[in-house]
C-alpha positions as CSV (number, residue, x, y, z in Angstrom):
1,X,-4.5,-16.8,60.7
2,X,-2.3,-14.1,59.2
3,X,-2.8,-12.6,55.8
4,X,0.4,-10.7,55.2
5,X,3.7,-11.7,53.6
6,X,4.2,-14.5,51.0
7,X,3.1,-18.1,51.6
8,X,5.8,-20.7,51.0
9,X,5.1,-23.4,48.4
10,X,4.7,-26.1,51.1
11,X,2.2,-24.0,53.2
12,X,-0.7,-26.0,54.7
13,X,-4.1,-25.5,53.1
14,X,-5.8,-22.8,55.3
15,X,-9.2,-24.4,54.5
16,X,-8.3,-27.4,56.8
17,X,-8.0,-25.2,59.9
18,X,-11.1,-23.3,58.8
19,X,-13.1,-26.5,58.5
20,X,-12.0,-27.5,62.0
21,X,-13.2,-24.2,63.4
22,X,-16.5,-24.4,61.5
23,X,-17.2,-27.7,63.3
24,X,-17.2,-25.8,66.6
25,X,-20.2,-23.7,65.5
26,X,-23.0,-24.5,67.9
27,X,-25.6,-24.1,65.1
28,X,-25.7,-25.4,61.5
29,X,-24.5,-23.3,58.6
30,X,-26.9,-23.2,55.7
31,X,-26.6,-21.9,52.2
32,X,-28.7,-21.2,49.2
33,X,-30.4,-24.0,47.3
34,X,-28.7,-24.9,44.0
35,X,-29.6,-22.6,41.2
36,X,-28.3,-22.4,37.6
37,X,-27.1,-18.8,38.1
38,X,-25.2,-19.5,41.3
39,X,-22.0,-21.5,41.7
40,X,-20.8,-22.5,45.1
41,X,-17.0,-22.4,45.0
42,X,-16.8,-23.9,48.5
43,X,-15.6,-20.7,50.1
44,X,-16.7,-20.2,53.7
45,X,-15.4,-17.3,55.8
46,X,-15.3,-17.6,59.5
47,X,-14.9,-14.9,62.1
48,X,-14.6,-15.5,65.8
49,X,-13.7,-13.9,69.1
50,X,-12.5,-15.6,72.3
51,X,-11.2,-14.9,75.7
52,X,-9.9,-16.8,78.7
53,X,-13.3,-18.7,78.9
54,X,-13.2,-19.7,75.3
55,X,-15.2,-18.6,72.2
56,X,-17.6,-15.7,72.9
57,X,-18.7,-15.0,69.3
58,X,-18.7,-16.8,66.0
59,X,-20.0,-16.0,62.5
60,X,-19.7,-17.6,59.1
61,X,-20.2,-16.3,55.6
62,X,-20.7,-18.3,52.4
63,X,-19.4,-16.9,49.0
64,X,-21.2,-17.6,45.7
65,X,-20.4,-16.7,42.1
66,X,-23.3,-15.1,40.2
67,X,-23.4,-15.9,36.5
68,X,-25.5,-13.5,34.5
69,X,-25.5,-16.0,31.7
70,X,-25.0,-19.4,33.3
71,X,-25.5,-21.3,29.9
72,X,-22.3,-19.6,28.5
73,X,-19.7,-18.8,31.2
74,X,-17.4,-17.3,28.6
75,X,-20.0,-14.7,27.7
76,X,-18.6,-11.2,28.4
77,X,-21.8,-10.3,30.2
78,X,-20.5,-12.5,33.1
79,X,-17.3,-10.3,33.5
80,X,-17.0,-7.3,35.7
81,X,-15.9,-4.0,34.1
82,X,-12.4,-3.2,35.5
83,X,-9.9,-0.5,34.8
84,X,-6.6,-1.2,33.1
85,X,-4.5,-1.1,36.4
86,X,-6.9,-3.7,38.0
87,X,-6.8,-5.9,34.9
88,X,-2.9,-5.8,34.9
89,X,-2.8,-6.7,38.7
90,X,-5.1,-9.7,38.1
91,X,-3.1,-11.0,35.2
92,X,0.3,-10.3,36.7
93,X,2.1,-13.4,38.0
94,X,4.1,-12.7,41.2
95,X,7.9,-13.5,41.1
96,X,7.6,-15.9,44.0
97,X,6.2,-19.5,43.8
98,X,2.6,-20.0,45.0
99,X,1.2,-22.9,47.0
100,X,-0.8,-25.5,45.2
């Protein structure tokens, strides 16, 4: 998978290929038990290495969102402190169309 350039609007969902690779893991992938302060956005990262004999290493990582105040997700306490340049880059809409 490459992470440079601009994805076209009709680009396939990269999570489908990632899910296929996760099925190759020889051991189960486990996460944290459900908790009010944690949200599982269903983001799993996978890293792997292979050679002419096949896969020789694999690892997976699970991402969670931590809510400092899970009862009120709009509470400013839940937001990270970012500088003005970072805030602008987050809010800026790119001039090219984005995949669904």
